[in-house]
N, CA, C and O of each residue as an XYZ file, in Angstrom:
716
protein
N     -64.652      1.267    -21.215
C     -65.038     -0.255    -21.235
C     -63.316     -0.935    -21.196
O     -62.713     -0.415    -22.135
N     -62.498     -1.790    -20.507
C     -61.725     -2.193    -20.709
C     -61.422     -3.700    -21.319
O     -61.965     -4.681    -20.811
N     -60.438     -3.832    -22.545
C     -60.561     -5.232    -23.633
C     -59.013     -5.889    -21.802
O     -58.035     -5.562    -21.131
N     -60.527     -7.394    -22.185
C     -59.861     -8.974    -21.363
C     -58.071     -9.074    -22.020
O     -58.107     -8.794    -23.218
N     -57.105     -9.280    -21.709
C     -56.372    -10.201    -22.816
C     -56.637    -11.987    -22.428
O     -56.857    -12.868    -21.597
N     -56.379    -11.552    -23.916
C     -56.649    -13.064    -24.603
C     -55.350    -13.763    -24.234
O     -54.323    -13.206    -23.846
N     -55.609    -15.505    -24.472
C     -54.423    -16.267    -24.350
C     -53.506    -15.943    -25.039
O     -52.838    -15.069    -24.486
N     -52.921    -16.397    -26.569
C     -52.774    -16.415    -27.991
C     -53.563    -17.840    -27.530
O     -53.875    -18.482    -26.527
N     -53.655    -17.857    -29.009
C     -54.849    -19.700    -29.486
C     -53.063    -19.848    -30.152
O     -52.296    -19.053    -30.694
N     -52.997    -20.995    -29.836
C     -51.837    -22.472    -30.714
C     -52.742    -23.059    -31.959
O     -53.429    -23.995    -31.551
N     -52.833    -22.934    -32.596
C     -53.048    -22.700    -33.903
C     -52.733    -22.181    -34.874
O     -52.406    -20.996    -34.946
N     -52.772    -22.935    -35.760
C     -51.633    -22.839    -37.799
C     -52.543    -21.369    -38.267
O     -53.709    -20.975    -38.224
N     -51.663    -21.043    -38.568
C     -52.722    -19.777    -39.428
C     -52.562    -21.088    -41.330
O     -51.759    -21.968    -41.641
N     -54.059    -20.353    -42.210
C     -53.706    -20.385    -42.699
C     -52.622    -20.644    -43.789
O     -52.367    -21.633    -44.476
N     -52.144    -19.550    -43.711
C     -50.582    -19.302    -44.753
C     -49.450    -20.214    -44.525
O     -48.564    -20.285    -45.376
N     -49.394    -21.047    -43.254
C     -48.245    -21.632    -42.304
C     -48.290    -22.797    -43.072
O     -47.369    -23.491    -43.504
N     -50.134    -22.963    -43.232
C     -50.899    -24.825    -43.788
C     -50.547    -24.139    -45.396
O     -49.992    -25.013    -46.061
N     -50.624    -23.527    -45.771
C     -50.753    -23.247    -47.332
C     -49.164    -23.586    -47.923
O     -49.015    -24.337    -48.887
N     -47.795    -22.822    -47.101
C     -47.239    -22.768    -47.145
C     -46.124    -24.312    -46.983
O     -45.145    -24.508    -47.704
N     -46.533    -25.126    -46.014
C     -46.755    -26.575    -45.832
C     -47.473    -27.606    -46.616
O     -47.222    -28.799    -46.449
N     -48.952    -26.913    -48.036
C     -48.425    -27.984    -48.512
C     -47.716    -27.788    -50.273
O     -47.919    -28.309    -51.370
N     -46.643    -26.523    -49.598
C     -46.674    -25.537    -50.785
C     -44.755    -26.715    -50.649
O     -44.412    -27.099    -51.767
N     -44.082    -27.015    -49.858
C     -42.684    -27.480    -49.712
C     -43.279    -29.222    -49.818
O     -42.426    -30.051    -50.135
N     -44.616    -29.684    -49.570
C     -44.930    -31.156    -49.491
C     -44.440    -31.446    -50.675
O     -43.687    -32.363    -51.003
N     -45.234    -30.044    -51.707
C     -45.316    -30.884    -52.800
C     -44.276    -30.718    -53.552
O     -43.948    -31.369    -54.544
N     -43.490    -29.362    -52.802
C     -42.323    -29.932    -53.568
C     -41.407    -30.990    -52.801
O     -40.208    -30.953    -53.076
N     -41.630    -31.465    -52.330
C     -40.189    -32.737    -51.965
C     -41.249    -33.098    -52.295
O     -41.566    -31.936    -52.551
N     -42.229    -33.703    -52.565
C     -42.937    -35.275    -53.458
C     -42.287    -35.129    -54.772
O     -41.937    -36.107    -55.433
N     -42.039    -33.250    -55.358
C     -42.060    -33.897    -56.678
C     -40.554    -33.927    -56.932
O     -40.217    -34.468    -57.986
N     -39.574    -33.429    -56.134
C     -38.297    -33.617    -56.018
C     -37.868    -35.118    -55.362
O     -36.708    -35.434    -55.625
N     -38.586    -36.033    -54.595
C     -38.358    -37.651    -54.158
C     -38.412    -38.369    -56.246
O     -37.787    -39.017    -57.085
N     -39.721    -37.547    -55.985
C     -40.350    -38.522    -57.627
C     -39.299    -38.629    -58.343
O     -38.739    -39.717    -58.477
N     -38.844    -37.471    -58.940
C     -37.058    -37.285    -59.500
C     -36.303    -38.408    -59.628
O     -36.000    -39.281    -60.441
N     -35.998    -37.815    -57.796
C     -34.535    -39.197    -57.060
C     -35.279    -40.385    -57.179
O     -34.765    -41.503    -57.165
N     -36.806    -40.099    -57.328
C     -36.718    -42.142    -56.926
C     -36.408    -42.582    -58.731
O     -35.398    -43.182    -59.099
N     -37.476    -42.139    -59.618
C     -37.334    -42.540    -61.049
C     -36.025    -41.993    -61.976
O     -35.674    -42.298    -63.116
N     -35.604    -41.293    -61.241
C     -33.774    -41.209    -61.838
C     -33.317    -42.018    -61.444
O     -32.639    -42.649    -62.254
N     -33.361    -42.654    -59.730
C     -32.033    -43.974    -59.489
C     -32.741    -45.337    -59.910
O     -32.215    -46.421    -59.659
N     -34.347    -45.187    -60.768
C     -34.712    -46.514    -61.083
C     -34.380    -46.244    -62.884
O     -34.538    -47.235    -63.597
N     -33.978    -45.049    -63.500
C     -33.280    -44.707    -64.365
C     -32.027    -45.712    -64.807
O     -31.782    -46.306    -65.857
N     -31.193    -45.609    -63.233
C     -29.730    -45.564    -63.886
C     -29.041    -46.983    -63.182
O     -27.948    -47.190    -62.654
N     -30.198    -47.816    -63.437
C     -30.242    -49.076    -61.934
C     -30.015    -49.065    -60.529
O     -29.753    -50.224    -60.209
N     -29.991    -48.360    -59.593
C     -29.566    -48.288    -58.236
C     -30.245    -48.193    -58.091
O     -30.043    -47.555    -57.058
N     -31.860    -48.249    -58.198
C     -33.015    -48.774    -56.932
C     -32.889    -50.288    -57.675
O     -32.745    -50.792    -58.789
N     -33.070    -50.699    -56.047
C     -33.588    -52.380    -55.321
C     -35.464    -52.477    -55.409
O     -36.013    -53.541    -55.123
N     -36.301    -51.224    -55.839
C     -37.201    -52.143    -55.917
C     -37.896    -52.052    -57.365
O     -37.932    -50.943    -57.898
N     -38.464    -53.190    -58.047
C     -39.210    -52.397    -59.389
C     -39.695    -52.023    -59.855
O     -39.949    -52.111    -61.056
N     -40.177    -51.189    -58.763
C     -40.536    -49.350    -59.861
C     -41.472    -48.715    -58.480
O     -42.110    -49.282    -57.592
N     -41.221    -47.391    -58.766
C     -41.760    -47.085    -57.800
C     -43.382    -47.608    -57.584
O     -44.375    -47.930    -58.237
N     -42.688    -47.380    -55.562
C     -44.262    -47.613    -55.456
C     -45.871    -46.947    -54.737
O     -46.802    -47.230    -53.982
N     -45.365    -45.973    -55.563
C     -46.627    -45.111    -56.038
C     -47.204    -45.858    -57.601
O     -48.397    -45.731    -57.878
N     -46.499    -46.436    -58.327
C     -47.044    -47.173    -59.165
C     -46.946    -48.055    -58.856
O     -47.486    -48.820    -59.656
N     -46.557    -48.511    -58.117
C     -47.088    -50.621    -57.439
C     -48.188    -50.257    -56.802
O     -49.218    -50.834    -57.149
N     -48.237    -49.686    -56.201
C     -49.600    -48.557    -55.255
C     -50.647    -48.836    -56.507
O     -51.564    -49.656    -56.532
N     -50.156    -47.734    -57.731
C     -52.234    -47.487    -58.599
C     -51.780    -49.265    -59.356
O     -52.710    -50.072    -59.331
N     -50.588    -49.700    -59.892
C     -50.984    -51.393    -60.233
C     -52.252    -52.131    -59.364
O     -53.242    -52.707    -59.813
N     -51.788    -51.860    -57.743
C     -52.351    -52.680    -56.833
C     -53.984    -52.397    -57.070
O     -54.846    -53.215    -56.750
N     -54.352    -50.687    -57.883
C     -55.651    -50.738    -57.055
C     -56.602    -50.123    -58.273
O     -57.813    -49.904    -58.299
N     -55.771    -49.970    -59.071
C     -56.455    -50.161    -61.142
C     -56.002    -51.160    -62.290
O     -56.359    -51.291    -63.461
N     -55.162    -51.751    -61.565
C     -54.636    -52.838    -62.494
C     -53.201    -52.409    -63.662
O     -52.289    -52.040    -62.923
N     -53.197    -52.409    -63.677
C     -51.486    -52.786    -64.879
C     -51.906    -52.950    -65.686
O     -50.983    -52.778    -66.482
N     -52.890    -53.243    -66.336
C     -53.126    -53.901    -67.934
C     -54.018    -52.153    -68.413
O     -53.945    -51.569    -69.494
N     -54.942    -51.644    -66.906
C     -55.092    -50.607    -67.628
C     -55.309    -49.574    -67.861
O     -56.108    -49.040    -68.631
N     -53.997    -48.921    -66.638
C     -53.088    -48.246    -67.162
C     -52.288    -47.623    -68.145
O     -52.092    -46.466    -68.518
N     -51.679    -49.327    -68.604
C     -50.543    -49.141    -68.585
C     -49.165    -48.243    -68.455
O     -49.376    -47.030    -68.473
N     -47.807    -48.642    -68.327
C     -46.745    -48.078    -67.775
C     -46.503    -46.692    -67.133
O     -46.495    -46.301    -65.966
N     -46.327    -46.148    -68.226
C     -47.008    -44.317    -68.150
C     -47.583    -44.604    -66.715
O     -47.241    -44.783    -65.546
N     -49.068    -44.510    -67.848
C     -50.143    -43.923    -66.844
C     -50.054    -44.406    -64.936
O     -50.399    -43.711    -63.981
N     -49.238    -46.373    -64.931
C     -48.925    -46.085    -63.808
C     -47.961    -44.989    -63.035
O     -47.932    -44.483    -61.913
N     -46.975    -44.874    -64.588
C     -46.345    -43.525    -63.411
C     -46.741    -42.256    -63.206
O     -46.181    -41.590    -62.335
N     -47.690    -41.764    -63.916
C     -48.180    -40.397    -63.517
C     -49.140    -40.983    -63.405
O     -49.766    -40.767    -64.442
N     -49.824    -41.769    -62.642
C     -51.654    -41.693    -61.688
C     -49.712    -42.532    -59.593
O     -49.671    -42.361    -58.375
N     -49.142    -42.981    -60.231
C     -48.334    -42.698    -58.908
C     -47.137    -41.870    -58.542
O     -46.266    -42.207    -57.741
N     -47.206    -40.486    -59.377
C     -46.912    -39.587    -58.936
C     -47.694    -38.856    -58.089
O     -47.386    -38.395    -56.990
N     -48.651    -38.789    -58.635
C     -50.072    -37.964    -58.263
C     -50.120    -38.956    -56.856
O     -50.076    -38.388    -55.764
N     -50.199    -40.256    -56.909
C     -50.111    -39.901    -55.580
C     -49.818    -40.720    -54.383
O     -50.403    -41.453    -53.585
N     -48.755    -40.299    -54.608
C     -47.150    -39.656    -53.745
C     -46.844    -38.769    -53.390
O     -46.103    -38.593    -52.423
N     -47.651    -37.434    -54.526
C     -47.379    -36.046    -54.098
C     -48.575    -35.948    -53.095
O     -48.465    -35.470    -51.966
N     -49.799    -36.484    -53.661
C     -50.936    -36.330    -52.397
C     -50.337    -36.588    -51.525
O     -50.137    -35.605    -50.812
N     -49.688    -37.932    -51.000
C     -49.665    -37.982    -49.137
C     -48.343    -37.604    -48.718
O     -47.736    -38.051    -47.744
N     -48.021    -36.892    -49.398
C     -46.166    -37.218    -49.461
C     -46.645    -35.813    -48.623
O     -46.474    -35.842    -47.404
N     -47.406    -34.237    -49.393
C     -48.336    -33.322    -48.566
C     -48.690    -33.453    -47.917
O     -48.351    -32.932    -46.854
N     -49.675    -34.273    -48.055
C     -50.751    -34.528    -46.728
C     -49.766    -34.928    -45.498
O     -49.939    -34.155    -44.556
N     -48.829    -35.873    -45.256
C     -47.337    -35.869    -44.162
C     -46.598    -34.905    -43.618
O     -46.087    -34.749    -42.509
N     -46.656    -33.892    -45.235
C     -46.003    -32.546    -44.219
C     -47.184    -31.551    -43.927
O     -47.103    -30.620    -43.125
N     -47.966    -31.771    -44.457
C     -49.578    -30.344    -44.170
C     -49.460    -30.772    -42.352
O     -49.098    -30.053    -41.420
N     -50.004    -32.465    -42.348
C     -50.167    -32.476    -40.911
C     -48.650    -32.180    -40.284
O     -48.711    -31.329    -39.397
N     -47.380    -32.653    -40.520
C     -46.037    -32.522    -39.264
C     -45.981    -31.218    -38.610
O     -45.644    -30.939    -37.460
N     -46.579    -30.100    -40.053
C     -45.787    -27.823    -39.618
C     -47.120    -28.186    -39.160
O     -46.940    -27.866    -37.986
N     -48.054    -28.516    -39.180
C     -49.429    -28.468    -37.996
C     -49.664    -29.004    -36.912
O     -50.079    -28.372    -35.941
N     -49.309    -30.924    -36.914
C     -48.806    -31.246    -35.477
C     -47.957    -30.016    -35.116
O     -48.432    -28.928    -34.793
N     -46.264    -30.392    -35.231
C     -45.534    -29.832    -34.643
C     -45.001    -27.907    -34.936
O     -44.091    -27.187    -34.526
N     -45.691    -27.815    -35.473
C     -45.803    -26.439    -36.334
C     -44.486    -25.776    -35.782
O     -43.885    -25.590    -36.840
N     -43.459    -25.186    -34.539
C     -42.182    -24.282    -34.628
C     -41.322    -24.978    -33.557
O     -40.628    -24.582    -32.621
N     -41.717    -26.415    -34.178
C     -41.062    -27.406    -33.232
C     -40.328    -28.454    -33.547
O     -39.744    -29.218    -32.779
N     -40.401    -28.477    -35.388
C     -40.077    -29.169    -36.759
C     -38.610    -28.850    -35.950
O     -38.557    -28.013    -35.049
N     -37.501    -29.585    -36.373
C     -36.386    -29.181    -36.255
C     -36.342    -30.147    -36.311
O     -37.401    -30.740    -36.107
N     -34.953    -31.066    -36.657
C     -34.506    -31.678    -36.695
C     -34.504    -33.323    -36.384
O     -34.471    -34.219    -37.228
N     -34.550    -33.457    -34.949
C     -35.711    -33.839    -34.462
C     -36.437    -34.681    -35.343
O     -36.190    -35.595    -36.131
N     -37.914    -33.734    -34.725
C     -38.851    -33.573    -35.408
C     -39.442    -34.293    -37.158
O     -40.236    -35.216    -37.336
N     -38.620    -33.364    -38.333
C     -38.532    -33.820    -39.237
C     -38.545    -35.315    -39.149
O     -39.546    -35.982    -39.411
N     -37.180    -35.915    -38.698
C     -37.271    -37.331    -38.720
C     -37.445    -38.415    -37.878
O     -37.071    -39.586    -37.940
N     -38.191    -37.678    -36.951
C     -38.773    -38.724    -36.454
C     -40.418    -39.233    -37.292
O     -40.920    -40.357    -37.269
N     -41.047    -37.777    -38.087
C     -41.701    -38.108    -39.054
C     -41.954    -39.182    -40.499
O     -42.804    -39.767    -41.170
N     -40.442    -38.890    -40.342
C     -39.538    -40.192    -41.297
C     -40.663    -41.174    -40.876
O     -41.816    -41.514    -41.145
N     -38.988    -41.566    -39.553
C     -39.585    -43.072    -39.806
C     -40.769    -43.701    -39.152
O     -40.981    -44.914    -39.125
N     -41.647    -42.623    -38.540
C     -43.027    -42.835    -39.182
C     -44.026    -43.362    -40.203
O     -44.915    -44.200    -40.351
N     -43.227    -42.179    -40.956
C     -43.959    -42.576    -42.404
C     -43.693    -44.281    -42.797
O     -44.427    -45.256    -42.955
N     -42.018    -43.987    -42.860
C     -41.638    -45.464    -42.618
C     -41.973    -46.731    -42.221
O     -42.029    -47.756    -42.901
N     -42.182    -46.570    -41.106
C     -43.370    -47.971    -40.232
C     -44.786    -47.752    -40.756
O     -45.137    -48.823    -41.252
N     -45.641    -46.952    -40.855
C     -46.741    -46.868    -41.745
C     -46.439    -47.849    -43.292
O     -46.963    -48.805    -43.864
N     -45.479    -47.089    -43.462
C     -45.592    -48.256    -45.184
C     -44.835    -48.881    -44.676
O     -45.169    -49.915    -45.253
N     -43.900    -49.248    -43.939
C     -44.022    -51.005    -43.987
C     -44.792    -51.841    -43.620
O     -44.449    -53.021    -43.688
N     -46.150    -51.459    -43.087
C     -46.913    -51.734    -42.684
C     -47.656    -52.767    -43.281
O     -47.821    -53.979    -43.144
N     -48.121    -51.662    -44.132
C     -49.338    -51.437    -44.823
C     -49.240    -50.817    -46.428
O     -50.158    -51.028    -47.221
N     -48.165    -50.123    -46.765
C     -48.419    -50.442    -47.783
C     -47.414    -50.885    -48.865
O     -47.194    -50.603    -50.043
N     -46.930    -51.665    -47.976
C     -45.426    -52.825    -49.070
C     -46.218    -53.808    -49.350
O     -46.563    -54.457    -50.337
N     -46.622    -53.708    -47.139
C     -47.115    -55.460    -47.923
C     -48.491    -55.288    -48.881
O     -49.000    -56.392    -49.077
N     -49.371    -53.963    -49.660
C     -49.996    -54.085    -50.390
C     -50.093    -54.765    -51.324
O     -50.921    -55.588    -51.716
N     -49.073    -54.329    -51.720
C     -48.076    -54.697    -53.216
C     -47.325    -55.423    -53.828
O     -46.613    -55.555    -54.823
N     -47.968    -56.168    -52.289
C     -46.627    -57.203    -52.361
C     -44.752    -57.428    -51.766
O     -43.863    -58.248    -51.999
N     -44.845    -56.583    -51.194
C     -43.676    -56.972    -51.698
C     -42.887    -56.660    -49.869
O     -42.056    -55.815    -49.535
N     -43.370    -57.399    -49.290
C     -43.583    -57.854    -47.847
C     -43.624    -56.805    -46.209
O     -44.426    -55.955    -45.821
N     -43.128    -57.030    -45.964
C     -43.165    -56.382    -44.926
C     -41.954    -55.893    -44.371
O     -41.114    -56.481    -43.689
N     -42.022    -54.175    -44.963
C     -40.579    -53.351    -45.086
C     -39.864    -53.215    -46.082
O     -38.928    -52.447    -46.305
N     -40.660    -54.524    -47.087
C     -39.505    -54.167    -47.978
C     -38.773    -55.565    -48.171
O     -38.359    -55.897    -49.282
N     -38.654    -56.231    -47.245
C     -38.178    -57.839    -46.869
C     -38.032    -58.548    -48.170
O     -37.046    -58.870    -48.833
N     -39.529    -58.716    -48.359
C     -40.015    -59.710    -49.143
C     -39.377    -59.374    -50.705
O     -39.709    -59.887    -51.774
N     -38.341    -58.326    -50.441
C     -37.508    -57.899    -51.909
C     -36.062    -58.166    -51.918
O     -35.075    -57.906    -52.606
N     -36.377    -58.805    -50.842
C     -34.518    -59.066    -49.737
C     -34.248    -57.389    -49.245
O     -34.866    -56.393    -49.622
N     -32.906    -57.498    -48.108
C     -32.607    -56.505    -47.943
C     -32.315    -55.523    -48.173
O     -32.480    -54.515    -47.485
N     -31.480    -55.691    -49.893
C     -31.374    -53.805    -50.448
C     -32.744    -53.289    -50.493
O     -32.851    -52.326    -49.733
N     -33.763    -53.560    -51.068
C     -34.539    -53.404    -51.168
C     -35.486    -52.816    -49.669
O     -36.540    -52.265    -49.986
N     -35.338    -52.852    -48.841
C     -36.077    -52.968    -47.920
C     -34.701    -50.713    -47.135
O     -34.991    -49.559    -46.819
N     -33.485    -51.530    -47.271
C     -32.420    -50.996    -46.753
C     -33.075    -49.268    -48.302
O     -33.380    -48.138    -47.920
N     -33.074    -49.588    -49.388
C     -33.877    -48.518    -49.736
C     -34.824    -47.358    -49.909
O     -34.696    -46.240    -50.408
N     -36.229    -48.266    -49.085
C     -37.031    -48.384    -49.172
C     -36.576    -46.889    -47.342
O     -36.758    -45.688    -47.541
N     -36.206    -47.246    -46.323
C     -35.130    -46.940    -45.249
C     -34.533    -45.819    -45.462
O     -34.294    -45.024    -44.553
N     -34.065    -45.526    -47.304
C     -32.731    -44.189    -47.362
C     -33.733    -43.446    -48.033
O     -33.472    -42.251    -48.171
N     -35.200    -43.991    -48.648
C     -36.059    -42.493    -49.612
C     -36.444    -41.651    -48.438
O     -36.457    -40.421    -48.388
N     -36.962    -43.071    -46.883
C     -37.772    -41.950    -46.096
C     -36.592    -40.866    -45.975
O     -36.467    -39.819    -46.610
N     -35.757    -41.415    -44.976
C     -34.302    -40.779    -44.098
C     -34.078    -39.291    -45.205
O     -33.832    -38.212    -44.666
N     -34.201    -39.392    -46.858
C     -34.232    -38.794    -47.833
C     -35.574    -37.642    -47.535
O     -35.301    -36.441    -47.531
N     -37.171    -38.154    -47.266
C     -37.888    -37.230    -47.150
C     -36.772    -36.933    -45.805
O     -35.640    -36.631    -46.183
N     -36.933    -36.977    -44.620
C     -37.213    -35.787    -43.517
C     -36.141    -35.152    -44.167
O     -36.731    -34.410    -44.952
N     -34.730    -34.944    -44.363
C     -33.861    -34.610    -44.706
C     -34.652    -33.193    -45.319
O     -34.492    -32.021    -44.977
N     -35.632    -33.825    -46.436
C     -35.658    -32.419    -47.586
C     -36.677    -30.959    -46.321
O     -36.591    -29.749    -46.108
N     -37.620    -32.262    -45.790
C     -38.769    -31.806    -44.402
C     -38.187    -30.808    -43.801
O     -38.881    -29.883    -43.381
N     -36.509    -30.800    -43.612
C     -35.970    -30.834    -42.047
C     -35.591    -29.388    -42.346
O     -35.887    -28.440    -41.619
N     -34.654    -29.283    -43.910
C     -34.066    -28.554    -44.931
C     -35.476    -27.091    -44.759
O     -35.412    -25.948    -44.308
N     -36.762    -28.014    -45.458
C     -37.518    -26.894    -45.722
C     -38.574    -25.956    -44.989
O     -39.276    -25.010    -45.345
N     -38.295    -26.878    -43.407
C     -39.106    -26.103    -42.308
C     -38.204    -25.287    -42.081
O     -38.540    -24.117    -41.894
N     -36.532    -25.721    -42.019
C     -35.806    -24.554    -41.483
C     -35.371    -23.134    -42.465
O     -35.027    -22.016    -42.081
N     -35.549    -23.704    -43.947
C     -35.963    -22.641    -44.402
C     -37.021    -21.965    -44.109
O     -36.838    -20.995    -43.374
N     -38.487    -22.261    -44.594
C     -39.245    -21.423    -44.479
C     -39.830    -21.012    -42.820
O     -40.917    -20.779    -42.290
N     -38.647    -21.076    -42.483
C     -39.254    -20.629    -40.363
C     -38.198    -19.271    -39.775
O     -37.943    -18.709    -38.710
N     -37.621    -19.151    -41.904
C     -36.068    -18.411    -41.413
C     -36.993    -17.106    -42.060
O     -37.138    -16.038    -41.465
N     -37.546    -17.401    -43.310
C     -38.230    -16.848    -43.897
C     -39.239    -15.457    -43.419
O     -40.305    -15.956    -43.058
N     -39.301    -14.264    -43.309
C     -39.927    -13.063    -43.522
C     -41.083    -13.171    -44.377
O     -40.964    -13.014    -45.592
N     -42.631    -13.530    -43.621
C     -43.526    -12.770    -44.279
C     -43.523    -12.043    -44.320
O     -43.565    -11.404    -43.269
N     -43.451    -11.112    -46.062
C     -44.153    -10.404    -46.618
C     -45.682     -9.577    -46.076
O     -46.423    -10.547    -45.916
N     -46.213     -8.774    -45.850
C     -47.368     -7.952    -46.080
C     -47.136     -7.385    -47.768
O     -46.110     -7.436    -48.446
N     -48.445     -6.865    -48.109
C     -48.151     -6.197    -49.581
C     -47.588     -5.093    -48.387
O     -46.374     -5.036    -48.584
N     -47.935     -4.193    -47.240
C     -47.118     -3.527    -47.088
C     -45.920     -3.061    -46.867
O     -45.487     -1.950    -47.176
N     -45.127     -4.331    -46.071
C     -44.212     -5.082    -46.323
C     -43.136     -4.937    -47.324
O     -41.907     -4.913    -47.262
N     -43.704     -4.881    -47.935
C     -42.787     -5.298    -49.393
C     -42.566     -3.721    -50.139
O     -43.337     -2.785    -50.348
N     -41.153     -3.947    -50.405
C     -40.213     -1.825    -50.732
C     -40.564     -2.270    -52.406
O     -40.352     -3.179    -53.208
N     -41.577     -0.311    -52.240
C     -42.035     -0.867    -53.755
C     -40.614     -0.287    -54.322
O     -40.630     -0.616    -55.508
N     -39.859      0.147    -54.164
C     -38.852      0.124    -55.373
C     -37.028     -0.563    -54.508
O     -36.844     -0.982    -53.365
N     -35.854     -0.369    -55.870
C     -35.054     -1.670    -55.572
C     -34.634     -0.724    -54.766
O     -33.955     -1.375    -53.972
N     -34.559      0.732    -54.322
C     -33.945      1.551    -53.722
C     -34.197      2.023    -51.540
O     -33.589      2.057    -50.470
N     -35.804      2.314    -52.313
C     -36.890      1.346    -51.095
C     -35.771     -0.163    -50.387
O     -35.283      0.212    -49.321
N     -35.288     -1.753    -50.768
C     -35.092     -2.954    -50.322
C     -33.955     -1.923    -49.630
O     -33.811     -1.529    -48.473
N     -33.039     -1.608    -51.167
C     -31.490     -0.780    -50.140
C     -31.358     -0.580    -48.452
O     -30.715     -1.016    -47.497
N     -32.695      0.635    -48.862
C     -32.056      1.228    -47.268
C     -32.875      0.505    -46.374
O     -32.474      0.460    -45.211
N     -34.133     -0.181    -46.703
C     -34.505     -1.521    -45.374
C     -33.145     -2.158    -45.320
O     -32.573     -2.173    -44.229
N     -32.653     -2.602    -46.208
C     -31.224     -3.643    -45.680
C     -30.500     -2.841    -44.998
O     -30.182     -3.251    -43.882
N     -30.240     -2.120    -45.219
C     -29.224     -1.234    -44.120
C     -29.343     -0.820    -42.936
O     -28.285     -0.766    -42.309
N     -30.460     -0.441    -42.293
C     -31.646     -0.612    -40.873
C     -31.383     -1.769    -39.831
O     -32.142     -1.921    -38.874
């Protein structure tokens, strides 16, 4: 009996999805730290981080207090950035280059500008707070695009080593590198 060749499936493997989730969480935490730092230093034109403003509208500022809002806001931010990153990796796969990464960031900016920003009372695309605030939101999404592009580039260049491919000793690793 002969085996029929099968067409390669166009699906994303579970390790790729997990790597995308780790990438998304890493990007979200890096962006959260960057956003909090810009707020502390007075560079940000937003009254509070968007995740915290969203949490305030969902749960009420008096219910959680400012520290609680920041914690819940970071949690929400990590959740939706990780989800967006996983979706980008699953949908775009190996085509996740610069254009696709910045395109993903642009789509997220449009979605946030039409839904989340008006929901928290900042107007369409944040223009209710003025042009500098709206540009602040656009720049943050552009930074996400850069992080997504860089992370996808690094992930696509890293070989995934299974247990049988991991060198047992440092000398084994040197021998493998010399080949």
